[in-house]
C-alpha positions in Angstrom: 0.1 0.1 -0.1 2.8 2.5 0.4 3.0 2.8 -3.4 -0.7 4.2 -3.4 0.4 7.1 -0.5 0.4 10.1 -2.4 -2.3 8.7 -5.2 -5.6 11.0 -5.1 -8.9 9.4 -4.5 -9.9 10.2 -8.1 -12.9 12.2 -9.4 -14.7 12.7 -6.5 -15.6 16.6 -6.2 -14.2 16.7 -3.0 -12.3 13.4 -1.5 -9.4 13.4 0.0 -6.0 12.9 -1.3 -4.9 9.4 0.3 -1.8 11.8 1.7 -4.8 12.9 4.2 -6.9 9.5 3.6 -3.4 8.0 5.6 -3.7 10.8 8.2 -7.5 9.6 8.8 -6.6 5.7 9.1 -4.1 7.0 12.3 -6.9 9.3 13.5 -9.1 5.9 13.3 -6.4 4.3 15.0 -6.7 6.1 18.5 -9.9 6.8 18.2 -12.3 5.2 21.0 -14.4 1.8 20.5 -17.5 2.6 17.9 -20.1 3.4 20.3 -23.9 2.2 19.4 -25.3 3.3 16.6 -27.6 6.5 17.1 -29.9 9.2 15.4 -27.5 11.9 15.9 -24.2 11.7 13.8 -20.5 12.0 15.8 -18.8 14.6 16.6 -15.0 15.3 16.3 -14.3 14.7 20.3 -16.9 11.7 20.3 -14.9 9.9 17.4 -11.0 11.3 17.7 -8.7 11.7 20.7 -8.0 14.9 21.9 -9.4 17.3 20.0 -9.5 20.9 21.5 -10.1 23.7 19.7 -12.6 21.9 16.8 -15.0 20.6 19.1 -18.5 20.2 18.4 -17.9 19.8 14.1 -18.9 16.8 12.5 -16.7 14.1 13.1 -16.5 13.5 8.9 -15.6 17.3 8.7 -12.5 16.5 10.4 -9.8 15.4 7.7 -11.4 18.4 5.1 -10.4 21.0 8.2 -7.2 19.5 8.2 -6.8 20.1 4.4 -7.6 23.5 4.6 -5.3 24.4 7.2 -2.5 22.2 5.1 -3.6 24.1 1.9 -3.7 27.7 3.6 0.1 27.2 4.8 1.5 25.1 2.3 2.7 22.1 4.6 2.0 18.8 4.8 0.5 16.7 8.4 3.6 15.8 10.1 3.9 20.3 10.3 1.8 19.6 13.1 1.2 16.1 13.7 3.8 13.4 15.7 3.6 10.2 12.7 1.1 8.1 13.7 0.5 9.1 16.8 -1.8 12.1 15.8 -3.3 12.4 18.9 0.4 13.6 20.7 1.0 17.1 21.6 4.8 17.1 21.4 4.9 19.7 18.8 4.9 23.5 19.4 3.1 23.5 15.9 0.1 22.0 17.0 -0.4 24.1 20.0 0.1 27.8 18.0 -2.6 26.2 15.4 -5.1 25.2 18.4 -4.6 29.0 19.4 -5.1 30.6 15.9 -7.7 28.3 15.4 -9.9 30.3 18.3 -8.6 33.3 17.1 -10.2 33.1 14.1 -13.1 32.1 15.2 -13.8 34.5 17.4 -12.8 37.5 14.9 -15.6 36.2 12.9 -17.9 35.5 15.8 -17.3 39.1 16.8 -16.9 41.2 13.9 -18.4 38.8 11.4 -21.7 37.2 12.9 -20.1 34.0 12.5 -19.3 33.9 8.9 -15.9 33.0 7.9 -15.0 36.3 6.2 -11.7 35.6 8.1 -9.7 32.2 7.6 -6.6 30.6 8.0 -5.6 31.6 4.2 -6.4 35.4 4.5 -3.3 35.9 6.6 -1.2 32.5 5.7 -1.7 32.9 1.9 -0.1 29.5 1.5 2.9 30.2 3.5 4.0 29.2 7.4 5.0 32.7 8.1 2.2 35.5 7.1 3.4 38.8 5.7 2.5 41.8 7.5 4.4 44.4 5.2 3.2 45.4 2.3 5.9 44.4 -0.6 6.9 46.9 -2.6 8.4 46.2 -6.3 8.2 47.9 -9.6 6.1 45.2 -10.5 3.6 45.4 -7.6 3.4 49.5 -7.8 -0.2 50.9 -8.5 -0.7 52.3 -11.4 -0.5 56.2 -12.0 -4.2 58.0 -12.0 -5.2 58.4 -15.6 -5.2 62.2 -16.4 -8.2 64.2 -15.5 -11.1 63.9 -18.4 -9.2 60.4 -19.3 -10.5 57.9 -16.9 -10.7 54.3 -18.6 -14.1 52.7 -19.8 -14.3 48.9 -19.1 -15.8 47.4 -22.3 -19.6 46.3 -22.2 -20.0 42.8 -21.0 -23.0 40.4 -22.3 -25.6 39.1 -20.2 -25.0 36.1 -18.2 -28.4 34.6 -20.2 -26.5 35.5 -24.0 -23.3 33.4 -22.4 -25.4 30.5 -21.3 -27.2 30.5 -24.3 -24.6 30.9 -26.7 -22.6 27.9 -24.2 -26.1 25.3 -25.0 -25.7 25.9 -28.6 -21.8 25.6 -28.3 -22.2 22.0 -27.1 -24.8 21.0 -29.5 -28.5 22.4 -28.4 -30.8 21.6 -25.6 -32.4 18.8 -27.9 -29.1 17.1 -28.7 -28.1 16.8 -25.2 -31.2 15.6 -24.0 -31.1 12.9 -26.3 -28.1 11.3 -24.7 -29.4 8.8 -22.1 -26.0 6.9 -20.7 -22.5 8.0 -21.4 -19.3 5.4 -21.2 -15.9 7.2 -21.7 -12.5 5.0 -21.1 -9.4 6.3 -20.7 -6.6 6.8 -18.8 -6.0 9.3 -15.8 -2.1 10.9 -14.9 -1.1 11.5 -11.6 2.6 11.8 -10.8 4.0 10.9 -14.5 1.8 7.9 -14.0 -1.5 6.2 -16.3 -3.6 4.1 -14.9 -6.6 3.4 -16.9 -10.3 4.6 -16.1 -13.9 4.4 -16.7 -16.5 6.6 -16.3 -20.4 5.3 -16.2 -23.2 8.1 -16.6 -26.9 7.7 -16.9 -29.1 10.8 -17.0 -30.1 12.3 -15.4 -27.2 12.7 -12.4 -25.9 8.9 -12.1 -22.0 9.0 -12.1 -19.1 6.1 -11.8 -16.1 6.5 -12.2 -13.4 3.7 -11.6 -9.8 3.8 -11.9 -7.4 0.9 -11.7 -4.2 1.3 -10.1 -2.3 -2.2 -10.4 -4.1 -4.5 -8.3 -6.0 -1.9 -7.0 -9.2 0.3 -7.9 -10.2 3.6 -6.4 -14.2 3.8 -7.0 -15.9 7.5 -6.5 -19.6 7.3 -7.5 -23.2 9.5 -6.9 -26.1 7.8 -7.8 -28.6 11.0 -7.7 -29.3 10.4 -4.1 -26.3 9.1 -2.2 -22.1 9.7 -3.2 -20.0 7.3 -2.2 -15.7 6.5 -2.2 -14.7 3.0 -2.3 -10.8 2.4 -2.1 -8.9 -0.5 -0.9 -9.2 0.6 2.5 -13.0 0.3 2.6 -15.9 2.0 1.9 -17.3 5.6 3.4 -20.6 7.5 2.3 -20.1 11.0 1.4 -20.9 13.8 3.4 -23.7 16.6 2.7 -21.3 19.0 1.3 -19.2 16.0 -0.8 -22.6 15.2 -2.4 -23.5 18.4 -3.4 -19.9 18.9 -4.9 -20.4 15.9 -7.0 -24.1 16.0 -7.9 -22.3 18.9 -10.2 -20.0 16.3 -11.9 -22.8 14.1 -12.0 -25.3 15.8 -14.7 -25.0 14.1 -17.9 -27.5 17.6 -19.1 -25.1 20.1 -17.2 -25.5 22.9 -20.1 -29.2 22.5 -19.7 -29.5 22.0 -15.7 -26.9 25.0 -15.1 -29.8 27.8 -15.9 -32.2 25.7 -14.0 -30.3 24.9 -10.6 -29.0 28.7 -10.0 -31.2 32.0 -10.4 -28.7 34.6 -10.1 -25.4 34.9 -12.3 -22.9 37.8 -12.1 -20.4 38.2 -15.3 -16.8 40.0 -15.4 -14.1 39.6 -17.1 -11.9 36.6 -17.1 -8.4 35.6 -17.3 -7.0 33.9 -20.2 -7.2 30.1 -20.6 -4.7 28.7 -22.7 -4.4 31.9 -24.6 -8.1 32.3 -24.7 -9.9 35.2 -23.6 -12.8 34.1 -21.1 -16.1 35.7 -19.8 -16.6 34.7 -15.6 -19.7 33.9 -14.7 -20.5 33.4 -11.0 -23.3 31.5 -10.4 -24.8 32.1 -7.2 -27.7 29.7 -5.3 -29.2 29.9 -1.6 -29.3 26.4 -1.5 -26.1 25.4 -3.3 -22.0 26.8 -3.2 -21.0 28.8 -5.8 -19.8 27.8 -9.2 -17.2 30.1 -11.1 -17.5 29.2 -14.8 -14.9 30.6 -17.2 -16.4 30.7 -20.8 -14.3 31.0 -24.2 -15.5 34.8 -25.7 -15.1 33.4 -29.2 -16.5 29.5 -29.3 -18.8 29.8 -26.2 -17.0 26.5 -24.3 -16.9 26.2 -20.8 -13.2 26.2 -20.3 -13.0 26.2 -16.6 -15.6 25.4 -13.2 -14.3 26.2 -9.8 -16.7 24.5 -6.9 -16.3 24.5 -3.3 -16.4 22.4 -0.8 -17.4 24.1 3.0 -15.3 23.1 6.1 -15.9 24.4 9.3 -12.4 26.8 8.7 -13.3 27.9 5.0 -13.8 26.7 2.0 -11.7 24.3 -0.2 -11.4 24.9 -3.9 -11.4 22.4 -6.7 -10.4 23.9 -10.5 -11.3 21.6 -13.6 -9.7 22.7 -16.6 -11.6 21.7 -19.7 -10.1 20.9 -23.1 -9.7 18.5 -26.2 -13.7 19.1 -27.0 -15.0 16.7 -29.8 -18.2 16.2 -31.4 -19.6 12.6 -30.3 -23.3 11.6 -31.8 -23.9 15.5 -32.4 -22.4 16.9 -29.2 -19.6 18.5 -28.4 -17.0 17.1 -24.9 -14.0 17.7 -23.6 -12.3 14.2 -23.7 -9.2 15.9 -21.6 -10.1 17.8 -18.2 -7.6 18.4 -15.3 -8.6 18.6 -11.8 -6.8 20.5 -9.2 -6.8 21.2 -5.2 -4.7 23.0 -3.2 -2.6 20.1 -2.7 -2.5 18.2 -6.0 -4.0 17.7 -9.6 -4.6 14.7 -11.9 -5.7 14.6 -15.4 -7.7 12.5 -17.6 -7.6 11.7 -20.8 -10.5 10.1 -22.7 -9.9 7.7 -25.7 -12.9 6.2 -26.3 -17.0 7.6 -25.5 -19.9 5.2 -25.9 -23.4 7.0 -25.4 -27.0 5.0 -24.8 -25.6 2.1 -24.5 -26.6 -0.3 -21.9 -25.5 0.5 -18.5 -25.6 -2.0 -15.3 -28.1 -0.6 -12.7 -26.0 -2.5 -10.1 -23.0 0.1 -10.7 -25.2 2.8 -8.7 -26.0 0.7 -6.1 -24.2 1.7 -3.0 -22.2 -1.2 -1.0 -22.3 -1.5 2.2 -19.9 1.3 3.9 -16.3 -0.5 5.1 -13.9 0.4 8.3 -10.6 1.3 6.8 -8.2 -1.8 7.2 -5.5 -0.8 9.8 -1.7 -1.1 8.2 0.9 -2.9 10.6 2.7 -0.9 13.3 
């Protein structure tokens, strides 16, 4: 198993990389014996030992919270934790982290009505030591103001609905999109300069199962329209609510049609260039869903990038997906290549073959019985 420590749990909207899954195993090892099943989900301190600053959060949010801290500071688990003894307080950095979490929560409670406006990343920005003094250089110096009467005018932006309509037309139109009932994609996943076979099964409107074959092991991420789960050599676990919300986005087979129905509020702003192509940024906002940031090619209208978020008690973990290698298949244009990036890693999926409207086994979309991960020898 050691060879797979740094391979991500692929494809899930919110799956934790195995680097952190290993940490989760060690945390489970120090957890007390499982209590009888109750209606209320376990809290972090009920499942894990020596929880101090994050008491009261759901147990399944502890590792995503650790992931957020690691990404905000640009570090890994061992920066604060003792390997194979995660509950120990031997490292000064862990004690400082507790104080920082308490301070951050107090700032948000006292000044922002408990909303997470200030997070670890607000100050750290990927560095262990925050910079408290402005850095001045030619590159960062502000541009001089325009002469009086020569104020710059920003170019007019198209309406959000016009951008969404162009996107739908670019992929083939609503009728063509909705004619697809199933899709089977096969190809390879590229991570850390290694390639592994992958199959992705989709069924309308929102069922999706991805399976990557890493030697003798397989990594499965699935969502069946109601429940999501992750399956690895260490066991099966059900996704929590925020993970499922993100996974459901990937599972939308009719995404170009679904988008304007799922979100009612769209805001348009200039987007950055992606592979040399100017884009429009459309921010999709809903009361019930986390926001999406969507980058559309100004010329073709195709969706080139999607950024979504997973909520944790300390802040939002972002996931960025870049789409490319668009090809027409059965009258609709779909990406054959996409790269998924998170703060602690990235991988690329390259599709070689696509079959649509072919039978897909219903058993694929039935969640297996959850299992506790097998403990590795100490």
